[in-house]
ZAVEXKE-244470 format. One line per field, with one value per atom (N, C-alpha, C): x negated, y negated, z negated; residue number from 1; atom name. Coordinates in nm, 3 decimals. Atoms other than C-alpha are relative to their C-alpha. Layout:
N
east: c(X, ...)
north: c(Y, ...)
up: c(Z, ...)
i: c(NUM, ...)
at: c(CA, ...)
***
This chain:
103
east: c(-0.135, -3.927, -0.126, 0.058, -3.996, 0.039, 0.110, -4.205, 0.082, -0.030, -3.950, -0.034, 0.093, -4.124, -0.095, 0.132, -4.381, 0.083, -0.016, -4.159, 0.076, -0.067, -4.054, 0.120, -0.106, -3.707, 0.033, -0.035, -3.733, 0.012, 0.004, -3.810, 0.159, -0.156, -3.549, 0.109, -0.093, -3.263, -0.056, 0.038, -3.443, 0.019, -0.018, -3.343, 0.086, -0.123, -3.069, 0.113, -0.060, -2.938, 0.008, 0.013, -3.093, 0.066, -0.086, -2.942, 0.177, -0.060, -2.659, 0.088, -0.074, -2.644, 0.039, -0.016, -2.766, 0.167, -0.119, -2.458, 0.118, -0.099, -2.231, 0.003, 0.043, -2.376, -0.021, 0.000, -2.377, 0.209, -0.173, -1.969, 0.027, -0.080, -1.870, -0.035, 0.060, -2.089, 0.126, -0.082, -1.828, 0.160, -0.121, -1.517, 0.013, -0.033, -1.555, 0.016, -0.061, -1.643, 0.102, -0.153, -1.342, 0.070, -0.095, -1.127, -0.042, 0.000, -1.281, 0.069, -0.104, -1.180, 0.068, -0.139, -0.863, 0.044, -0.022, -0.831, -0.028, -0.059, -0.926, 0.038, -0.154, -0.752, 0.075, -0.087, -0.466, 0.005, 0.013, -0.530, 0.022, -0.062, -0.508, 0.100, -0.111, -0.203, 0.046, -0.069, -0.091, 0.063, -0.057, -0.065, -0.107, 0.051, -0.230, 0.020, -0.034, -0.322, 0.099, -0.077, -0.129, 0.207, -0.130, 0.151, 0.023, -0.041, 0.123, 0.080, 0.050, 0.078, 0.130, -0.151, 0.423, 0.157, -0.020, 0.564, 0.088, -0.060, 0.541, 0.005, -0.090, 0.594, 0.197, -0.153, 0.918, -0.027, 0.024, 0.800, 0.048, -0.084, 0.975, 0.111, -0.109, 1.103, 0.098, -0.091, 1.428, 0.058, -0.043, 1.598, 0.081, -0.182, 1.861, 0.153, -0.174, 2.254, -0.017, -0.041, 2.386, 0.136, -0.105, 2.641, 0.100, -0.045, 2.690, 0.008, -0.058, 2.765, -0.017, -0.027, 2.722, 0.065, -0.116, 3.028, 0.003, -0.046, 2.951, -0.137, 0.126, 2.590, 0.080, -0.051, 2.762, -0.181, 0.131, 2.336, -0.026, 0.090, 2.230, 0.105, -0.023, 2.279, -0.034, 0.090, 2.126, 0.099, -0.051, 2.146, 0.061, -0.021, 2.195, -0.080, 0.086, 1.892, -0.146, 0.118, 1.554, 0.018, 0.003, 1.536, 0.215, -0.095, 1.879, -0.025, 0.051, 1.861, 0.078, -0.054, 1.925, 0.096, -0.118, 2.306, 0.057, -0.086, 2.383, 0.006, 0.057, 2.221, 0.088, -0.038, 2.384, 0.138, -0.194, 2.756, 0.042, 0.012, 2.743, -0.034, 0.054, 2.566, 0.178, -0.066, 2.916, 0.158, -0.073, 3.096, 0.100, -0.057, 3.224, -0.076, 0.060, 3.208, -0.046, 0.119, 2.943, 0.125, -0.075, 3.218, 0.112, -0.043, 3.369, -0.140, 0.136, 3.025, 0.013, 0.043, 3.088, 0.136, -0.069, 3.166, 0.081)
north: c(-0.004, -1.611, 0.139, -0.081, -1.301, -0.118, 0.084, -1.412, 0.060, -0.067, -1.314, -0.017, 0.079, -1.439, 0.170, -0.062, -1.184, 0.211, -0.132, -0.865, 0.072, -0.068, -0.592, 0.054, -0.017, -0.507, 0.076, -0.163, -0.166, -0.105, 0.033, -0.391, -0.056, 0.066, -0.604, 0.017, -0.055, -0.399, 0.127, -0.043, -0.188, -0.140, 0.038, -0.473, -0.074, 0.035, -0.577, 0.070, -0.123, -0.255, 0.041, -0.010, -0.237, -0.171, 0.161, -0.672, 0.100, -0.016, -0.552, 0.096, -0.161, -0.173, -0.099, 0.097, -0.450, -0.036, 0.079, -0.678, 0.051, -0.042, -0.380, 0.053, -0.002, -0.308, -0.109, 0.117, -0.624, -0.016, 0.007, -0.621, 0.057, -0.072, -0.357, 0.006, 0.047, -0.449, -0.095, 0.110, -0.752, 0.023, -0.051, -0.579, 0.059, -0.110, -0.333, -0.112, 0.059, -0.611, -0.088, 0.034, -0.792, 0.008, -0.029, -0.567, 0.108, -0.045, -0.451, -0.147, 0.113, -0.822, -0.060, -0.006, -0.815, 0.094, -0.126, -0.473, -0.068, 0.077, -0.690, -0.121, 0.079, -0.941, 0.037, 0.035, -0.840, 0.144, -0.044, -0.520, -0.135, 0.097, -0.907, 0.011, 0.049, -0.904, 0.095, -0.134, -0.504, 0.035, -0.053, -0.413, 0.078, -0.009, -0.259, -0.033, 0.136, -0.390, 0.088, -0.086, -0.109, -0.035, 0.076, -0.230, -0.150, 0.107, -0.557, 0.016, -0.014, -0.496, 0.065, -0.010, -0.327, -0.084, 0.056, -0.547, -0.095, 0.115, -0.825, 0.032, -0.025, -0.573, 0.043, -0.011, -0.534, 0.175, -0.099, -0.183, 0.115, 0.000, 0.091, -0.029, 0.032, 0.051, 0.063, -0.073, 0.160, -0.008, -0.003, 0.337, -0.134, 0.068, 0.072, 0.105, -0.041, 0.129, 0.177, -0.101, 0.507, -0.089, -0.008, 0.371, 0.022, -0.104, 0.649, 0.153, -0.135, 0.972, 0.071, -0.100, 1.306, 0.142, -0.043, 1.461, 0.149, -0.133, 1.829, -0.021, -0.081, 1.786, -0.069, 0.172, 1.478, 0.007, 0.066, 1.520, -0.075, 0.045, 1.324, -0.156, 0.163, 0.963, -0.099, 0.058, 0.698, -0.161, 0.182, 0.314, -0.120, 0.107, 0.170, -0.067, 0.047, 0.037, 0.167, -0.113, 0.204, 0.132, -0.099, 0.499, 0.128, -0.133, 0.709, 0.130, -0.151, 1.038, 0.091, -0.111, 1.322, 0.022, -0.044, 1.410, -0.126, 0.111, 1.024, -0.004, -0.050, 1.036, 0.149, -0.052, 1.325, -0.006, 0.059, 1.219, -0.081, 0.060, 0.959, 0.032, -0.040, 1.129, 0.083, -0.133, 1.381, -0.138, 0.084, 1.053, -0.042, 0.021, 0.956, -0.147, 0.120, 0.623, -0.018, -0.004, 0.532, -0.044, 0.047, 0.424, 0.152, -0.168, 0.771, 0.105, -0.003, 0.822, -0.111, 0.110, 0.510, 0.036, 0.018, 0.550, -0.080)
up: c(-0.142, 0.158, 0.126, -0.036, 0.369, 0.149, -0.173, 0.738, 0.048, -0.008, 0.932, 0.168, -0.200, 1.333, 0.005, -0.020, 1.243, -0.004, -0.065, 1.219, 0.108, -0.175, 1.500, -0.018, -0.054, 1.673, -0.165, 0.116, 1.387, -0.120, 0.125, 1.124, -0.063, -0.008, 1.132, 0.008, -0.001, 1.206, -0.156, 0.112, 0.900, -0.110, 0.116, 0.675, -0.013, -0.040, 0.806, -0.071, 0.077, 0.684, -0.145, 0.220, 0.299, -0.027, 0.064, 0.329, -0.080, -0.061, 0.425, -0.097, 0.077, 0.179, -0.186, 0.123, -0.128, -0.033, 0.063, -0.109, 0.026, -0.005, -0.043, -0.158, 0.106, -0.382, -0.094, 0.013, -0.474, -0.071, 0.031, -0.421, -0.084, 0.074, -0.582, -0.189, 0.091, -0.891, -0.079, 0.027, -0.930, 0.064, -0.015, -0.838, -0.169, 0.192, -1.171, -0.081, 0.084, -1.344, 0.001, -0.028, -1.226, -0.117, 0.083, -1.315, -0.146, 0.089, -1.596, -0.108, 0.118, -1.727, 0.001, -0.003, -1.653, -0.090, 0.071, -1.791, -0.169, 0.180, -2.125, 0.008, 0.022, -2.061, -0.080, 0.036, -2.073, -0.114, 0.071, -2.301, -0.195, 0.133, -2.586, -0.030, 0.024, -2.550, 0.014, 0.064, -2.567, 0.129, -0.103, -2.231, 0.057, -0.086, -1.976, 0.172, -0.130, -1.625, 0.091, -0.116, -1.462, -0.078, 0.073, -1.698, 0.095, -0.038, -1.617, 0.162, -0.164, -1.227, 0.035, 0.014, -1.220, -0.083, 0.075, -1.407, 0.153, -0.035, -1.137, 0.154, -0.055, -0.889, 0.018, 0.044, -0.999, -0.048, 0.016, -1.077, 0.126, -0.076, -0.850, 0.070, -0.086, -0.566, 0.077, -0.191, -0.335, 0.050, -0.194, -0.098, 0.001, -0.002, -0.107, -0.064, 0.043, -0.199, 0.184, -0.040, 0.038, 0.109, -0.079, 0.303, 0.058, -0.065, 0.472, -0.048, 0.042, 0.431, 0.092, -0.114, 0.642, -0.100, 0.050, 0.585, -0.031, 0.016, 0.636, -0.123, 0.117, 0.333, -0.015, 0.086, 0.090, -0.114, 0.035, -0.036, 0.096, -0.134, 0.277, -0.005, -0.033, 0.277, 0.081, -0.012, 0.409, 0.051, 0.017, 0.412, 0.152, -0.058, 0.728, 0.076, 0.032, 0.719, 0.090, -0.066, 0.940, 0.047, -0.180, 1.187, -0.088, -0.074, 1.238, -0.071, -0.010, 1.061, 0.147, -0.071, 1.297, -0.037, 0.004, 1.143, 0.037, -0.012, 1.206, 0.144, -0.142, 1.576, 0.078, -0.029, 1.651, 0.006, 0.018, 1.541, 0.108, -0.130, 1.764, 0.153, -0.177, 2.073, -0.025, -0.071, 2.013, 0.011, 0.027, 2.026, -0.025, 0.145, 1.709, -0.014, -0.024, 1.591, -0.185, 0.165, 1.267, -0.112, 0.069, 1.113, -0.101, 0.115, 0.999, -0.100, 0.166, 0.758, -0.062, 0.126, 0.576, -0.090, 0.085, 0.249, -0.090)
i: c(1, 1, 1, 2, 2, 2, 3, 3, 3, 4, 4, 4, 5, 5, 5, 6, 6, 6, 7, 7, 7, 8, 8, 8, 9, 9, 9, 10, 10, 10, 11, 11, 11, 12, 12, 12, 13, 13, 13, 14, 14, 14, 15, 15, 15, 16, 16, 16, 17, 17, 17, 18, 18, 18, 19, 19, 19, 20, 20, 20, 21, 21, 21, 22, 22, 22, 23, 23, 23, 24, 24, 24, 25, 25, 25, 26, 26, 26, 27, 27, 27, 28, 28, 28, 29, 29, 29, 30, 30, 30, 31, 31, 31, 32, 32, 32, 33, 33, 33, 34, 34, 34, 35, 35, 35, 36, 36, 36, 37, 37, 37, 38, 38, 38, 39, 39, 39, 40, 40, 40, 41, 41, 41, 42, 42, 42, 43, 43, 43, 44, 44, 44, 45, 45, 45, 46, 46, 46, 47, 47, 47, 48, 48, 48, 49, 49, 49, 50, 50, 50, 51, 51, 51, 52, 52, 52, 53, 53, 53, 54, 54, 54, 55, 55, 55, 56, 56, 56, 57, 57, 57, 58, 58, 58, 59, 59, 59, 60, 60, 60, 61, 61, 61, 62, 62, 62, 63, 63, 63, 64, 64, 64, 65, 65, 65, 66, 66, 66, 67, 67, 67, 68, 68, 68, 69, 69, 69, 70, 70, 70, 71, 71, 71, 72, 72, 72, 73, 73, 73, 74, 74, 74, 75, 75, 75, 76, 76, 76, 77, 77, 77, 78, 78, 78, 79, 79, 79, 80, 80, 80, 81, 81, 81, 82, 82, 82, 83, 83, 83, 84, 84, 84, 85, 85, 85, 86, 86, 86, 87, 87, 87, 88, 88, 88, 89, 89, 89, 90, 90, 90, 91, 91, 91, 92, 92, 92, 93, 93, 93, 94, 94, 94, 95, 95, 95, 96, 96, 96, 97, 97, 97, 98, 98, 98, 99, 99, 99, 100, 100, 100, 101, 101, 101, 102, 102, 102, 103, 103, 103)
at: c(N, CA, C, N, CA, C, N, CA, C, N, CA, C, N, CA, C, N, CA, C, N, CA, C, N, CA, C, N, CA, C, N, CA, C, N, CA, C, N, CA, C, N, CA, C, N, CA, C, N, CA, C, N, CA, C, N, CA, C, N, CA, C, N, CA, C, N, CA, C, N, CA, C, N, CA, C, N, CA, C, N, CA, C, N, CA, C, N, CA, C, N, CA, C, N, CA, C, N, CA, C, N, CA, C, N, CA, C, N, CA, C, N, CA, C, N, CA, C, N, CA, C, N, CA, C, N, CA, C, N, CA, C, N, CA, C, N, CA, C, N, CA, C, N, CA, C, N, CA, C, N, CA, C, N, CA, C, N, CA, C, N, CA, C, N, CA, C, N, CA, C, N, CA, C, N, CA, C, N, CA, C, N, CA, C, N, CA, C, N, CA, C, N, CA, C, N, CA, C, N, CA, C, N, CA, C, N, CA, C, N, CA, C, N, CA, C, N, CA, C, N, CA, C, N, CA, C, N, CA, C, N, CA, C, N, CA, C, N, CA, C, N, CA, C, N, CA, C, N, CA, C, N, CA, C, N, CA, C, N, CA, C, N, CA, C, N, CA, C, N, CA, C, N, CA, C, N, CA, C, N, CA, C, N, CA, C, N, CA, C, N, CA, C, N, CA, C, N, CA, C, N, CA, C, N, CA, C, N, CA, C, N, CA, C, N, CA, C, N, CA, C, N, CA, C, N, CA, C, N, CA, C, N, CA, C, N, CA, C, N, CA, C, N, CA, C, N, CA, C, N, CA, C, N, CA, C, N, CA, C)
***
């Protein structure tokens, strides 16, 4: 056991930094071991960890179904969620109703 009572502030600070570094190293090693164990377990069932993770999160997330379209450029659509596109804002600023842009 280390006798901390006889150590100076500088020695204690250095010891603290060394302990924190050692804890980080242990944490990194444990994470790597856990990841390897998870990969090995997935491999036993014929999967990769990436495949399993994608299937539990539903794979790629879609932006949603477009509800509005830019009449000047049909490739520009908006689901009605989130920030309004510039073309929607301009349409509304011209006093036109949002319904004009519905699909």
